[in-house]
LORO-896599 format. One record per residue (C-alpha): residue number from 0; residue in three letters; z, y, x. Coordinates in steps of 0.2 Angstrom, whole numbers, plus 5000, padded with zeros to 4 digits. Each point is the difference from the previous one (the first is absolute). Layout:
! residues N
> resi, resn, w, v, u
> NUM, Ala, Z, Y, X
...
This chain:
! residues 616
> resi, resn, w, v, u
> 0, Unk, 5167, 5117, 6250
> 1, Unk, 4995, 5014, 5012
> 2, Unk, 4998, 5012, 4986
> 3, Unk, 5017, 4996, 4993
> 4, Unk, 5008, 5002, 5017
> 5, Unk, 4991, 5017, 5003
> 6, Unk, 5006, 5005, 4983
> 7, Unk, 5018, 4995, 5003
> 8, Unk, 4999, 5009, 5017
> 9, Unk, 4994, 5016, 4992
> 10, Unk, 5013, 4999, 4987
> 11, Unk, 5014, 4998, 5013
> 12, Unk, 4993, 5014, 5010
> 13, Unk, 4999, 5011, 4985
> 14, Unk, 5018, 4996, 4996
> 15, Unk, 5006, 5004, 5017
> 16, Unk, 4991, 5017, 4999
> 17, Unk, 5008, 5004, 4984
> 18, Unk, 5017, 4995, 5007
> 19, Unk, 4997, 5011, 5016
> 20, Unk, 4994, 5014, 4989
> 21, Unk, 5016, 5000, 4989
> 22, Unk, 5011, 5000, 5015
> 23, Unk, 4990, 5015, 5007
> 24, Unk, 5001, 5010, 4984
> 25, Unk, 5019, 4997, 4999
> 26, Unk, 5002, 5006, 5018
> 27, Unk, 4990, 5015, 4997
> 28, Unk, 5011, 5005, 4985
> 29, Unk, 5015, 4996, 5010
> 30, Unk, 4994, 5012, 5014
> 31, Unk, 4996, 5014, 4988
> 32, Unk, 5017, 4999, 4991
> 33, Unk, 5009, 5000, 5017
> 34, Unk, 4992, 5018, 5003
> 35, Unk, 5003, 5007, 4983
> 36, Unk, 5017, 5009, 5004
> 37, Unk, 4992, 5009, 5014
> 38, Unk, 4985, 5004, 4990
> 39, Unk, 5010, 5007, 4985
> 40, Unk, 5011, 5011, 5012
> 41, Unk, 4984, 5006, 5009
> 42, Unk, 4992, 5004, 4983
> 43, Unk, 5015, 5010, 4993
> 44, Unk, 5003, 5009, 5016
> 45, Unk, 4982, 5005, 5001
> 46, Unk, 5000, 5006, 4983
> 47, Unk, 5015, 5012, 5004
> 48, Unk, 4991, 5006, 5016
> 49, Unk, 4984, 5003, 4990
> 50, Unk, 5009, 5010, 4986
> 51, Unk, 5010, 5010, 5013
> 52, Unk, 4984, 5005, 5010
> 53, Unk, 4989, 5005, 4985
> 54, Unk, 5014, 5007, 4989
> 55, Unk, 4995, 5018, 5003
> 56, Unk, 4982, 4997, 4994
> 57, Unk, 5004, 4990, 4984
> 58, Unk, 5010, 5001, 4984
> 59, Unk, 5018, 4995, 5003
> 60, Unk, 5002, 4991, 4984
> 61, Unk, 4984, 4990, 5002
> 62, Unk, 5005, 4995, 5018
> 63, Unk, 5018, 4995, 4994
> 64, Unk, 4992, 4989, 4986
> 65, Unk, 4988, 4992, 5012
> 66, Unk, 5015, 4996, 5012
> 67, Unk, 5010, 4993, 4987
> 68, Unk, 4985, 4989, 4994
> 69, Unk, 4998, 4993, 5018
> 70, Unk, 5019, 4996, 5002
> 71, Unk, 5000, 4991, 4983
> 72, Unk, 4985, 4990, 5003
> 73, Unk, 5005, 4994, 5018
> 74, Unk, 5017, 4996, 4993
> 75, Unk, 4991, 4988, 4989
> 76, Unk, 4993, 4992, 5016
> 77, Unk, 5018, 4998, 5007
> 78, Unk, 5006, 4992, 4984
> 79, Unk, 4986, 4987, 5002
> 80, Unk, 5004, 4998, 5018
> 81, Unk, 5018, 4996, 4995
> 82, Unk, 4994, 4988, 4987
> 83, Unk, 4989, 4991, 5013
> 84, Unk, 5015, 4999, 5013
> 85, Unk, 5011, 4992, 4986
> 86, Unk, 4988, 4986, 4995
> 87, Unk, 5000, 4983, 5008
> 88, Unk, 4989, 4996, 5015
> 89, Unk, 4990, 4988, 4989
> 90, Unk, 4998, 5014, 4986
> 91, Unk, 4994, 5013, 5014
> 92, Unk, 4985, 4989, 5004
> 93, Unk, 4993, 5003, 4982
> 94, Unk, 4984, 5011, 5000
> 95, Unk, 5008, 5010, 4985
> 96, Unk, 5010, 5010, 5013
> 97, Unk, 4984, 5007, 5008
> 98, Unk, 4993, 5005, 4983
> 99, Unk, 5016, 5009, 4995
> 100, Unk, 5000, 5009, 5016
> 101, Unk, 4982, 5005, 4999
> 102, Unk, 5003, 5008, 4982
> 103, Unk, 5015, 5009, 5005
> 104, Unk, 4993, 5005, 5017
> 105, Unk, 4984, 5008, 4991
> 106, Unk, 5011, 5010, 4988
> 107, Unk, 5011, 5006, 5015
> 108, Unk, 4984, 5005, 5010
> 109, Unk, 4993, 5008, 4984
> 110, Unk, 5016, 5011, 4999
> 111, Unk, 4997, 5006, 5018
> 112, Unk, 4981, 5002, 4997
> 113, Unk, 5005, 5012, 4985
> 114, Unk, 5004, 5013, 5014
> 115, Unk, 4982, 5004, 4999
> 116, Unk, 5002, 5007, 4983
> 117, Unk, 5019, 5006, 5000
> 118, Unk, 5000, 5008, 5018
> 119, Unk, 4982, 5005, 5002
> 120, Unk, 4996, 5019, 5001
> 121, Unk, 4981, 5003, 5000
> 122, Unk, 5003, 5018, 5006
> 123, Unk, 5010, 4996, 5016
> 124, Unk, 4990, 4992, 5015
> 125, Unk, 5017, 4996, 5008
> 126, Unk, 5005, 4990, 4985
> 127, Unk, 4984, 4990, 5000
> 128, Unk, 5001, 4996, 5018
> 129, Unk, 5019, 4995, 4999
> 130, Unk, 4998, 4990, 4984
> 131, Unk, 4985, 4991, 5007
> 132, Unk, 5009, 4996, 5016
> 133, Unk, 5015, 4993, 4991
> 134, Unk, 4990, 4989, 4988
> 135, Unk, 4989, 4994, 5015
> 136, Unk, 5016, 4996, 5010
> 137, Unk, 5007, 4991, 4984
> 138, Unk, 4984, 4989, 4998
> 139, Unk, 5001, 4996, 5019
> 140, Unk, 5018, 4995, 4997
> 141, Unk, 4995, 4988, 4986
> 142, Unk, 4987, 4992, 5012
> 143, Unk, 5013, 4997, 5013
> 144, Unk, 5013, 4992, 4988
> 145, Unk, 4988, 4990, 4989
> 146, Unk, 4990, 4991, 5013
> 147, Unk, 5007, 4984, 4994
> 148, Unk, 4996, 5002, 4981
> 149, Unk, 4983, 5006, 4995
> 150, Unk, 5003, 5004, 4981
> 151, Unk, 5014, 5013, 5005
> 152, Unk, 4989, 5008, 5014
> 153, Unk, 4988, 5006, 4987
> 154, Unk, 5013, 5011, 4993
> 155, Unk, 4996, 5012, 5014
> 156, Unk, 4985, 5005, 4990
> 157, Unk, 5012, 5006, 4986
> 158, Unk, 5004, 5014, 5013
> 159, Unk, 4983, 5003, 5006
> 160, Unk, 4989, 5000, 4984
> 161, Unk, 5010, 5014, 4991
> 162, Unk, 4998, 5011, 5016
> 163, Unk, 4982, 4997, 5001
> 164, Unk, 4998, 5005, 4981
> 165, Unk, 5009, 5017, 5002
> 166, Unk, 4991, 5004, 5016
> 167, Unk, 4983, 4997, 4992
> 168, Unk, 5005, 5010, 4984
> 169, Unk, 4997, 5017, 5009
> 170, Unk, 4989, 4995, 5015
> 171, Unk, 4999, 5013, 5013
> 172, Unk, 4998, 4998, 5019
> 173, Unk, 5018, 4996, 5003
> 174, Unk, 5003, 4988, 4985
> 175, Unk, 4983, 4991, 5003
> 176, Unk, 5004, 4998, 5019
> 177, Unk, 5018, 4993, 4994
> 178, Unk, 4992, 4988, 4987
> 179, Unk, 4988, 4993, 5013
> 180, Unk, 5014, 4998, 5012
> 181, Unk, 5010, 4991, 4987
> 182, Unk, 4986, 4989, 4995
> 183, Unk, 4997, 4995, 5018
> 184, Unk, 5018, 4997, 5003
> 185, Unk, 5000, 4989, 4985
> 186, Unk, 4986, 4989, 5007
> 187, Unk, 5008, 4999, 5017
> 188, Unk, 5016, 4995, 4991
> 189, Unk, 4992, 4986, 4990
> 190, Unk, 4991, 4993, 5015
> 191, Unk, 5016, 5000, 5011
> 192, Unk, 5010, 4992, 4986
> 193, Unk, 4987, 4986, 4998
> 194, Unk, 5000, 4996, 5018
> 195, Unk, 5019, 5001, 5002
> 196, Unk, 5002, 4990, 4985
> 197, Unk, 4988, 4986, 5005
> 198, Unk, 5008, 4999, 5017
> 199, Unk, 5018, 4998, 4992
> 200, Unk, 4993, 4987, 4988
> 201, Unk, 4992, 4990, 5014
> 202, Unk, 5016, 5001, 5010
> 203, Unk, 5010, 4994, 4985
> 204, Unk, 4988, 4986, 4996
> 205, Unk, 5000, 4994, 5018
> 206, Unk, 5019, 5000, 5000
> 207, Unk, 5001, 4989, 4984
> 208, Unk, 4987, 4989, 5007
> 209, Unk, 5009, 4998, 5016
> 210, Unk, 5016, 4997, 4990
> 211, Unk, 4992, 4987, 4989
> 212, Unk, 4992, 4991, 5016
> 213, Unk, 5017, 5000, 5008
> 214, Unk, 5008, 4992, 4985
> 215, Unk, 4985, 4987, 4999
> 216, Unk, 5002, 4996, 5018
> 217, Unk, 5019, 4998, 4997
> 218, Unk, 4996, 4988, 4985
> 219, Unk, 4987, 4990, 5010
> 220, Unk, 5013, 4999, 5014
> 221, Unk, 5013, 4993, 4988
> 222, Unk, 4987, 4988, 4992
> 223, Unk, 4995, 4994, 5017
> 224, Unk, 5018, 4997, 5005
> 225, Unk, 5003, 4991, 4984
> 226, Unk, 4984, 4990, 5002
> 227, Unk, 5006, 4995, 5018
> 228, Unk, 5017, 4995, 4994
> 229, Unk, 4992, 4990, 4986
> 230, Unk, 4988, 4992, 5012
> 231, Unk, 5015, 4995, 5011
> 232, Unk, 5009, 4993, 4985
> 233, Unk, 4984, 4991, 4994
> 234, Unk, 4998, 4992, 5017
> 235, Unk, 5018, 4995, 5001
> 236, Unk, 5000, 4993, 4982
> 237, Unk, 4983, 4991, 5002
> 238, Unk, 5005, 4993, 5017
> 239, Unk, 5016, 4993, 4992
> 240, Unk, 4992, 4993, 4985
> 241, Unk, 4986, 4992, 5009
> 242, Unk, 5011, 4992, 5013
> 243, Unk, 5012, 4993, 4987
> 244, Unk, 4988, 4988, 4992
> 245, Unk, 4991, 4996, 5016
> 246, Unk, 5017, 4995, 5008
> 247, Unk, 5004, 4989, 4985
> 248, Unk, 4983, 4992, 5001
> 249, Unk, 5002, 4996, 5018
> 250, Unk, 5017, 4992, 4996
> 251, Unk, 4993, 4990, 4986
> 252, Unk, 4986, 4994, 5010
> 253, Unk, 5011, 4995, 5014
> 254, Unk, 5011, 4990, 4988
> 255, Unk, 4984, 4991, 4993
> 256, Unk, 4994, 4996, 5017
> 257, Unk, 5017, 4992, 5004
> 258, Unk, 4999, 4990, 4984
> 259, Unk, 4982, 4993, 5004
> 260, Unk, 5004, 4997, 5018
> 261, Unk, 5012, 4987, 4996
> 262, Unk, 4993, 4990, 4985
> 263, Unk, 5015, 4988, 4999
> 264, Unk, 5011, 5015, 4995
> 265, Unk, 4986, 5007, 4989
> 266, Unk, 5009, 5007, 4984
> 267, Unk, 4986, 5003, 4986
> 268, Unk, 5012, 5011, 4990
> 269, Unk, 5004, 5011, 5014
> 270, Unk, 4982, 5002, 5005
> 271, Unk, 4996, 5005, 4982
> 272, Unk, 5014, 5013, 5000
> 273, Unk, 4994, 5007, 5017
> 274, Unk, 4982, 5001, 4993
> 275, Unk, 5006, 5009, 4985
> 276, Unk, 5010, 5013, 5011
> 277, Unk, 4985, 5002, 5011
> 278, Unk, 4989, 5003, 4985
> 279, Unk, 5012, 5013, 4994
> 280, Unk, 5001, 5009, 5017
> 281, Unk, 4981, 5000, 5001
> 282, Unk, 5000, 5008, 4982
> 283, Unk, 5012, 5013, 5006
> 284, Unk, 4990, 5004, 5015
> 285, Unk, 4984, 5001, 4989
> 286, Unk, 5009, 5013, 4989
> 287, Unk, 5005, 5010, 5014
> 288, Unk, 4983, 5001, 5007
> 289, Unk, 4993, 5005, 4983
> 290, Unk, 5013, 5014, 4998
> 291, Unk, 4996, 5007, 5017
> 292, Unk, 4981, 5000, 4997
> 293, Unk, 5002, 5009, 4983
> 294, Unk, 5012, 5012, 5008
> 295, Unk, 4988, 5004, 5014
> 296, Unk, 4985, 5002, 4989
> 297, Unk, 5010, 5013, 4989
> 298, Unk, 5007, 5009, 5015
> 299, Unk, 4984, 5002, 5009
> 300, Unk, 4991, 5007, 4984
> 301, Unk, 4986, 4987, 5001
> 302, Unk, 5002, 4994, 4982
> 303, Unk, 4984, 5003, 4991
> 304, Unk, 5001, 5003, 4981
> 305, Unk, 4987, 4991, 4988
> 306, Unk, 5004, 5004, 4982
> 307, Unk, 4991, 4991, 4987
> 308, Unk, 5003, 4993, 4982
> 309, Unk, 5007, 4982, 4999
> 310, Unk, 5010, 4989, 4988
> 311, Unk, 5018, 5002, 5003
> 312, Unk, 5003, 4983, 4991
> 313, Unk, 4989, 4991, 5013
> 314, Unk, 5011, 5007, 5014
> 315, Unk, 5016, 4996, 4992
> 316, Unk, 4995, 4982, 4996
> 317, Unk, 4994, 4998, 5018
> 318, Unk, 5017, 5005, 5006
> 319, Unk, 5007, 4988, 4988
> 320, Unk, 4990, 4985, 5007
> 321, Unk, 5006, 5006, 5018
> 322, Unk, 5019, 5001, 4997
> 323, Unk, 5003, 4988, 4986
> 324, Unk, 5002, 4985, 5011
> 325, Unk, 5011, 5010, 5012
> 326, Unk, 5012, 5006, 4987
> 327, Unk, 5001, 4982, 4993
> 328, Unk, 5005, 4993, 5017
> 329, Unk, 5014, 5013, 5001
> 330, Unk, 5006, 4996, 4983
> 331, Unk, 4995, 5016, 4992
> 332, Unk, 4991, 5004, 4984
> 333, Unk, 4984, 5010, 5003
> 334, Unk, 4991, 5007, 4984
> 335, Unk, 4985, 5011, 4999
> 336, Unk, 4996, 5010, 4984
> 337, Unk, 4982, 5007, 5003
> 338, Unk, 4991, 5010, 4986
> 339, Unk, 4981, 5003, 5000
> 340, Unk, 4998, 5017, 5008
> 341, Unk, 4988, 5008, 5013
> 342, Unk, 5007, 5011, 5013
> 343, Unk, 4992, 5012, 5013
> 344, Unk, 5007, 4999, 5018
> 345, Unk, 4999, 4991, 5016
> 346, Unk, 5002, 4981, 4996
> 347, Unk, 5004, 4994, 5017
> 348, Unk, 5013, 5014, 5003
> 349, Unk, 5008, 4997, 4983
> 350, Unk, 5000, 4981, 5003
> 351, Unk, 5009, 5003, 5017
> 352, Unk, 5013, 5011, 4992
> 353, Unk, 5003, 4988, 4986
> 354, Unk, 5002, 4985, 5012
> 355, Unk, 5013, 5010, 5010
> 356, Unk, 5010, 5003, 4984
> 357, Unk, 4999, 4982, 4995
> 358, Unk, 5005, 4994, 5018
> 359, Unk, 5015, 5012, 4998
> 360, Unk, 5005, 4994, 4983
> 361, Unk, 4999, 4982, 5005
> 362, Unk, 5009, 5003, 5016
> 363, Unk, 5015, 5008, 4992
> 364, Unk, 5001, 4990, 4984
> 365, Unk, 5011, 4985, 5002
> 366, Unk, 5001, 4994, 4982
> 367, Unk, 4991, 5005, 4984
> 368, Unk, 4982, 5005, 5002
> 369, Unk, 4986, 5013, 5003
> 370, Unk, 4989, 5008, 4987
> 371, Unk, 4983, 5008, 5004
> 372, Unk, 4993, 5009, 4985
> 373, Unk, 4989, 5014, 4994
> 374, Unk, 5000, 5012, 4985
> 375, Unk, 4991, 5015, 4995
> 376, Unk, 5008, 5018, 5002
> 377, Unk, 4987, 5012, 4993
> 378, Unk, 4986, 5001, 5012
> 379, Unk, 5009, 4990, 5012
> 380, Unk, 5004, 4981, 5003
> 381, Unk, 5018, 4997, 5006
> 382, Unk, 5000, 4985, 5011
> 383, Unk, 5018, 4994, 5002
> 384, Unk, 5010, 4988, 5011
> 385, Unk, 5017, 4995, 4992
> 386, Unk, 5013, 4989, 5009
> 387, Unk, 5018, 4994, 4997
> 388, Unk, 5005, 5002, 5018
> 389, Unk, 5014, 5009, 5008
> 390, Unk, 4994, 5018, 4996
> 391, Unk, 5006, 5016, 5008
> 392, Unk, 5009, 5016, 4996
> 393, Unk, 4991, 5017, 4996
> 394, Unk, 5006, 5006, 5017
> 395, Unk, 4989, 4987, 5009
> 396, Unk, 4984, 5004, 4989
> 397, Unk, 4992, 5011, 5014
> 398, Unk, 5007, 4990, 5015
> 399, Unk, 4991, 4984, 4995
> 400, Unk, 4983, 5008, 5003
> 401, Unk, 5004, 5005, 5018
> 402, Unk, 4992, 4990, 5014
> 403, Unk, 5011, 4986, 5007
> 404, Unk, 5013, 5003, 4987
> 405, Unk, 5008, 4985, 4991
> 406, Unk, 5014, 4998, 4988
> 407, Unk, 5014, 4988, 5004
> 408, Unk, 4991, 4983, 4998
> 409, Unk, 5008, 4986, 4989
> 410, Unk, 5006, 4984, 5008
> 411, Unk, 4985, 4989, 5006
> 412, Unk, 4987, 5014, 4997
> 413, Unk, 4988, 5004, 5014
> 414, Unk, 5002, 5018, 5005
> 415, Unk, 4982, 5003, 5004
> 416, Unk, 4994, 5016, 5009
> 417, Unk, 5003, 5014, 4987
> 418, Unk, 4983, 5006, 4998
> 419, Unk, 4994, 4993, 4983
> 420, Unk, 5006, 5014, 4989
> 421, Unk, 4995, 5013, 5013
> 422, Unk, 4983, 4994, 4998
> 423, Unk, 5001, 5000, 4981
> 424, Unk, 5005, 5018, 5001
> 425, Unk, 4985, 5004, 5012
> 426, Unk, 4988, 4991, 4988
> 427, Unk, 5007, 5010, 4985
> 428, Unk, 4998, 5016, 5009
> 429, Unk, 4983, 4996, 5007
> 430, Unk, 4993, 4995, 4983
> 431, Unk, 5010, 5014, 4991
> 432, Unk, 5009, 4987, 4989
> 433, Unk, 5017, 5005, 4993
> 434, Unk, 5013, 4987, 5005
> 435, Unk, 5015, 4997, 4989
> 436, Unk, 5016, 4992, 5006
> 437, Unk, 5015, 4994, 4990
> 438, Unk, 5014, 4989, 5005
> 439, Unk, 5018, 4994, 4995
> 440, Unk, 5011, 4992, 5014
> 441, Unk, 5002, 4981, 4997
> 442, Unk, 4988, 5001, 4985
> 443, Unk, 4983, 5002, 5007
> 444, Unk, 4986, 5013, 5003
> 445, Unk, 4984, 5007, 4994
> 446, Unk, 4986, 5007, 5010
> 447, Unk, 4985, 5007, 4990
> 448, Unk, 4983, 5008, 5005
> 449, Unk, 4991, 5010, 4988
> 450, Unk, 4981, 4998, 5002
> 451, Unk, 4986, 5011, 4991
> 452, Unk, 4990, 4990, 4987
> 453, Unk, 4981, 4998, 5004
> 454, Unk, 4988, 5010, 4989
> 455, Unk, 4990, 4985, 4996
> 456, Unk, 5008, 4983, 4997
> 457, Unk, 4997, 4986, 5012
> 458, Unk, 4997, 4982, 4993
> 459, Unk, 5014, 4990, 5007
> 460, Unk, 4997, 4983, 5008
> 461, Unk, 5011, 4986, 4993
> 462, Unk, 4998, 4989, 5016
> 463, Unk, 5019, 5001, 5004
> 464, Unk, 5006, 4995, 4983
> 465, Unk, 4987, 4986, 4999
> 466, Unk, 5006, 4994, 5016
> 467, Unk, 5018, 4999, 4994
> 468, Unk, 4996, 4992, 4984
> 469, Unk, 4988, 4987, 5008
> 470, Unk, 5011, 4994, 5014
> 471, Unk, 4990, 4984, 5003
> 472, Unk, 4988, 5009, 5012
> 473, Unk, 4982, 4996, 5005
> 474, Unk, 4996, 4983, 5007
> 475, Unk, 4990, 4997, 5016
> 476, Unk, 5001, 5018, 5007
> 477, Unk, 4992, 5003, 5016
> 478, Unk, 5006, 5015, 5011
> 479, Unk, 4989, 5009, 5013
> 480, Unk, 5011, 5007, 5013
> 481, Unk, 4992, 5014, 5011
> 482, Unk, 5011, 5003, 5014
> 483, Unk, 4995, 5004, 5018
> 484, Unk, 5017, 4997, 5008
> 485, Unk, 5001, 4981, 5004
> 486, Unk, 5019, 4998, 4999
> 487, Unk, 5001, 5009, 4983
> 488, Unk, 4985, 4990, 4994
> 489, Unk, 5008, 4984, 5005
> 490, Unk, 5017, 5004, 4992
> 491, Unk, 4993, 5006, 4984
> 492, Unk, 4988, 4985, 4999
> 493, Unk, 5015, 4988, 5002
> 494, Unk, 5010, 5009, 4987
> 495, Unk, 4986, 5000, 4987
> 496, Unk, 4996, 4982, 5003
> 497, Unk, 5018, 4995, 4998
> 498, Unk, 4999, 5008, 4982
> 499, Unk, 4985, 4989, 4996
> 500, Unk, 4986, 5012, 5003
> 501, Unk, 4984, 4996, 5009
> 502, Unk, 4997, 5013, 5013
> 503, Unk, 4985, 5005, 5009
> 504, Unk, 5002, 5012, 5015
> 505, Unk, 4989, 5013, 5007
> 506, Unk, 5002, 5014, 5014
> 507, Unk, 4986, 5011, 4996
> 508, Unk, 4983, 5002, 4992
> 509, Unk, 4990, 4987, 5010
> 510, Unk, 5012, 4987, 4995
> 511, Unk, 4997, 5004, 4982
> 512, Unk, 4981, 4998, 5002
> 513, Unk, 5003, 4982, 5006
> 514, Unk, 5011, 4995, 4985
> 515, Unk, 4991, 5007, 4986
> 516, Unk, 4996, 4983, 4992
> 517, Unk, 5019, 4995, 5001
> 518, Unk, 5004, 5017, 4991
> 519, Unk, 4989, 4996, 4985
> 520, Unk, 5014, 4994, 4989
> 521, Unk, 5007, 5007, 4984
> 522, Unk, 5018, 5001, 5004
> 523, Unk, 4999, 5010, 5016
> 524, Unk, 5013, 5013, 5005
> 525, Unk, 4999, 5012, 5016
> 526, Unk, 5015, 5005, 5011
> 527, Unk, 4993, 5012, 5013
> 528, Unk, 5008, 5011, 5014
> 529, Unk, 4993, 5017, 4999
> 530, Unk, 4997, 5003, 5019
> 531, Unk, 4988, 4987, 5007
> 532, Unk, 4998, 5005, 5018
> 533, Unk, 4994, 5018, 5005
> 534, Unk, 4986, 5001, 4987
> 535, Unk, 5001, 4988, 4986
> 536, Unk, 5011, 5001, 4985
> 537, Unk, 5006, 4988, 4987
> 538, Unk, 4994, 5012, 4986
> 539, Unk, 4982, 4998, 5006
> 540, Unk, 5002, 4981, 5000
> 541, Unk, 5007, 5000, 4983
> 542, Unk, 4986, 5011, 4993
> 543, Unk, 4987, 4990, 5009
> 544, Unk, 5006, 4983, 4993
> 545, Unk, 5002, 5007, 4982
> 546, Unk, 4982, 5006, 5001
> 547, Unk, 4993, 4984, 5006
> 548, Unk, 5012, 4988, 4990
> 549, Unk, 5008, 5008, 4985
> 550, Unk, 5006, 5018, 4996
> 551, Unk, 5016, 4993, 4992
> 552, Unk, 5007, 4990, 5016
> 553, Unk, 5019, 5005, 5000
> 554, Unk, 5005, 5007, 5017
> 555, Unk, 5015, 5007, 5009
> 556, Unk, 5004, 5009, 5016
> 557, Unk, 5013, 4993, 5012
> 558, Unk, 5001, 5013, 5014
> 559, Unk, 5011, 5010, 5011
> 560, Unk, 4988, 5015, 4998
> 561, Unk, 5007, 5015, 4989
> 562, Unk, 4985, 5012, 5001
> 563, Unk, 4993, 5011, 4986
> 564, Unk, 4984, 4989, 5003
> 565, Unk, 5009, 4985, 4995
> 566, Unk, 5007, 5007, 4984
> 567, Unk, 4983, 5007, 4995
> 568, Unk, 4992, 4983, 5003
> 569, Unk, 5014, 4991, 4990
> 570, Unk, 4997, 5012, 4986
> 571, Unk, 4981, 4998, 5000
> 572, Unk, 5001, 4981, 5001
> 573, Unk, 5015, 4998, 4989
> 574, Unk, 5009, 4990, 5013
> 575, Unk, 5019, 4999, 5002
> 576, Unk, 5007, 5004, 5017
> 577, Unk, 5013, 4989, 5009
> 578, Unk, 5008, 5007, 5016
> 579, Unk, 5003, 4991, 5015
> 580, Unk, 5013, 4993, 5005
> 581, Unk, 4998, 4990, 4983
> 582, Unk, 5013, 4994, 4989
> 583, Unk, 4995, 4982, 4993
> 584, Unk, 5007, 5005, 4983
> 585, Unk, 4989, 5015, 4998
> 586, Unk, 4985, 4989, 5006
> 587, Unk, 5004, 4988, 4986
> 588, Unk, 5001, 5014, 4987
> 589, Unk, 4983, 5007, 5006
> 590, Unk, 4992, 4983, 5000
> 591, Unk, 5006, 4997, 4982
> 592, Unk, 4992, 5017, 4996
> 593, Unk, 4983, 4995, 5007
> 594, Unk, 5001, 4983, 4992
> 595, Unk, 5003, 5009, 4983
> 596, Unk, 4984, 5010, 5004
> 597, Unk, 4991, 4983, 5002
> 598, Unk, 5006, 4994, 4984
> 599, Unk, 4994, 5016, 4991
> 600, Unk, 4983, 4997, 5008
> 601, Unk, 4999, 4982, 4995
> 602, Unk, 5005, 5004, 4982
> 603, Unk, 4987, 5013, 4999
> 604, Unk, 4987, 4988, 5007
> 605, Unk, 5005, 4986, 4988
> 606, Unk, 4999, 5012, 4985
> 607, Unk, 4983, 5005, 5005
> 608, Unk, 4995, 4982, 5002
> 609, Unk, 4997, 5001, 5019
> 610, Unk, 5013, 4987, 5004
> 611, Unk, 5006, 4984, 4992
> 612, Unk, 5017, 5000, 4992
> 613, Unk, 5014, 4991, 5010
> 614, Unk, 5004, 4983, 4993
> 615, Unk, 5015, 4998, 4990
């Protein structure tokens, strides 16, 4: 992971360097073009002055021809300048403008350098001195005007090299001294240009880095302001949505206490109605807590990704067993079409996203039903949630994924907190899963996640389907409840006993040592909290019991913990996770799932002749 992070950091730094470099080059080209009119005028005026000074020592026709060549070549530079000025600001940033200028600049400088051949008189010392002086001044002028753009600076040697050639063709003391002077001047010129060019380039780079830093600081300030506003909005919404069900619960409890305080006026029907409302209020509060926990995990960036291959069919059937009873109680059809397919992603996060989609579909579907299905799409598996709910318009497609945003709820529909779909998008982005959304107002909606297929197939477990087709359950099931909180342990024990289970309770490891003999039963299930005090964990207890008793003991976590360690332990031990505060319906679904595992173990044992067949 560190190597990947370092690689990404290096790639980002390299990308920033290339960006700064492109800005610097564009600015260098802009600076050189800005000086072109002055350079052209200076070159043409200098050509006239040079011809005028040496006219008496050279052939007049040759001098005029050279002068016309200089004027024509530098006119080409002016044409390029006008073309550059007439282009768009975006077009001017292209490197091709620098290449064009370098080519035409070299041609123009070469026309000036041709003076060494057209205006040179080897028999006149004055001609040699004057011509050398003008050419050296021209090279110095090129140095001054081309500091910002190195390719054009080298055109100065188009003036100096021809002069060196003619001076060394007939070397006498004067010409040799002049040649040495020209060579020395060329070296100094080159050194000075490199230094000046580096200083300018560093200054431009620093300028753009400062500009980028200022933009980044402005962006961070804007993000911090948005985060602060979002936090304020979050606290306001959360405070409201937490207070509402608590307020309702307090009123329902007060009404119940009033009923039980006067047994003569006790109304069983009213008490039942109040209990139902109290249960609904608690469920609403539980959902708000779950949404807040999910939101805080994603916002804090503390979500660990654990990708692996697994059976998508198993996951979809697990969701079927979890939501079937709820859909039925709300008068909705709930169908699952799960093909045998293995996918590669984080199972826990994908499960969270699909649960949020199902919660959203059931919330906004008043009549009709919900379909959870999967189908192959090339190298991907499309997992889709269809509903016949109220739907939404295309203009709301982006808005529904915003935090705390909700469409206008239907009559009798609980509004919720408005974080479910925001979490779905966060999961999709985190796992790099394409998210597809389609909806027709008053007809229904489709949400689909496209998940990459696993390279190697994973054999699916048929526990869920077995459970649904063998609804009779397992007789004489004994549940070991490992819970260190006394109130939570007592409440869970009473609920499980009311459902007909025999319950054994333990708080930590030493309690388990004392009840090993009681645990030696075939039909044993384990429900364990993950955190047992400061040191112990339910995962260690489950692993220890499976080692001592049987490696196939079905188990599940019932916990308020949401750490990466919990999810890793759940994957390693193949244990479902139920989060506190716990919904009784979900607990029933998980118990059915664990009982189905017991039935598979019994069937396997009977087939192997290890257990007697049940009497008919």
